[in-house]
C-alpha positions, 0 to 999 in steps of 0.5 A, a space after each residue: 110337396 112344397 108349395 111354390 111361393 109367388 110374389 106380386 110384380 111391381 105392376 101388381 103392387 102399383 095397380 093394387 095401390 092405385 085401387 086402394 087409394 082411389 076406390 069409392 065405397 060405391 065402386 066397391 059395392 058394385 064390384 062386390 055384386 058383379 064379382 058374383 058372376 064369376 063365383 063357382 057356386 053360382 056358375 055351377 047352379 046356373 049350369 045345373 039349371 041350363 042342363 035341366 032346360 037343355 034336357 028338353 031342348 035340341 041335341 045341339 043345346 044338350 051338347 053345348 051345355 055338356 061342353 060348358 060342364 066339361 070346361 068348367 069342371 076342368 077349370 075347377 080341378 086345375 084352379 083348386 090344384 094350383 091354389 093348393 100348390 102355389 102360395 101367393 098372398 092376396 092383396 087385401 092381406 099384404 099391405 097396410 094401405 088396404 086395411 080399412 078400405 071397406 073391402 072384406 077379406 076374400 078366400 084363403 089368405 094365400 090363394 091369390 094365384 090364379 083367380 078362379 073367377 077369371 078362369 071361369 070367365 075365360 072358359 065361359 067367354 071362350 065357349 060362348 064366343 065360339 058358339 056366337 062369334 058375332 057377339 065375341 067382343 061384347 062377350 069378352 068385354 063382359 067376362 073381362 069386366 067381371 074378372 077385373 072386379 077381383 082386382 077392384 075388391 083387392 081379392 087378386 093381383 092384376 097378374 092373377 086375373 090376366 093369367 086366370 083369363 088365359 088359363 080358362 080360355 086355354 082349358 076350354 079350347 083343350 076340351 073343345 079340341 077333344 069334343 069339337 062336335 059339342 060346340 058347333 052351333 046348329 045349322 039353320 
């Protein structure tokens, strides 16, 4: 199958140019640390630890962790498939102004679309905000900030991150529809 080639939008390029011209070493370093919150290895390690703790918890806790596993495994499958069949060059590889910014090259050069970090953040935020609706706003703000670090470190275009957040949330909701009992908060 021939890969689909995506080009960044004018807005994507304008945002990347702004970031490249205005990002300080301190902001790059902070963003490089925060972006780890969306790393799939860290997420799956955290979910493994949560599963161990949930094994000794309530039925509701086990179901919640199981749902997070289903949602994040769905994100992993879709994200990796899309990166295989959609080619979009990352911003840290495309234009001369980005060179020498102190930002290391990220992942595969043509794996910009979609942002896997953003997809994970969308799925996790969607799950957590459903389980704890009164914390919905701070959950989404935190997830959005972690996802946007991918733009700051020039690993992704803004559209990759926005689409990734939406796709992750949609995948979580699809898995929730199939297992609605899994994510109902416990009644007290």
